[in-house]
N, C-alpha and C positions, 0 to 999 in steps of 0.2 A: 276904787282899785282892790281895797282890802275885801270888800263884800265878793267880787268877782274871783278872787284867788280863793276864799273860802268856799264859795259855790262850786269851782272846779275840784277842789280837794274832795269835797262832799261826793261829787258825781264820780271820782276816781275811786274812791273808797268803796262806794256802792257797786261799782263795776266790778272791781277785784272780788269783792266778796261773793258776788253772783257767778262770777266766773270760776271761783274756786269750789262751789258747791258740788256734790256729789248727786247721784241718782238714787231714786227708790223704785224697788220694784216690788209690785203686789201680785204675788202668784196664788191663784185659786188651785188648792190641792186636794185630792182624795186621799183618804186614809189618815187623817189628823184625828185620832181619836183619844189619846191620853198623853201626860207629859212625857213618857218614855218615847213615844213615836216623834214628838215635838223636838226632844233633845237630838235624836239622829238626824233629822232634817238642818235642824241649826247648826249641828256639828259640820255637816258637809258643805255648808255654805260659809261657815265661818272658817274653815280650812281652805277657802279658795281665795286667791289672792285679789285684792282690792275690796273685798267685803269689810265693812266696818261694824255692822251691828244687824243681828237678825230678831224679830220679833214674831211670836205665833199668836194668831186670832183664833181660837178655837171655834168659837160662835159663827163667825164666817168662813171658816176653813181657808184662811189665809196665811201665806208666809210673807212677811214683810222684810225686804233685804234693802239696807242701805249699804251704798258704796262710795269710794273715795271720788274725788274729781276726775280722776284719769281712768276710772273703770266703767265699761259699757259692756252689757250682754246681749245677744241676741236670742231668739226663741230655741235654736240648737243647744245652745250652751245652758240655757236655763232648764231644759227637757232633760238634757244629759245628767246634770248635777241633782235634779229631783228623782228621775229614775234610779240612778246609782244609790240615792238614799233609800229606795224601796217605796216611792210615791209615783202617782200619776199627776202629771201638770194638766190641768183642764184649761185654764188661761191666764194669761198674765197682761200686765199694762206697767209702763215705766212712766214715773211721774218726778218732777224736781224734789229733791229732798227737802224736807221743811226746815 
């Protein structure tokens, strides 16, 4: 009986943790040449509701955006934020946040 209860609580805890995860968006962006450029797009995303963290990978030309569990973006939204920051969105993909 105790083992079943512990197993049930463990599954419930894992389910809640997975449900509460946000999303990660990996954007391939043209124009990331320097830290000043990166600051501009980082600031644009950080000023967007639901965005929790932004990383820039200069080597791969990626902007990595982590969101909260209730935030989802579509291509039009990502393209608008990127364009308004002065960059061109080439491609993107959404993955579960680590």
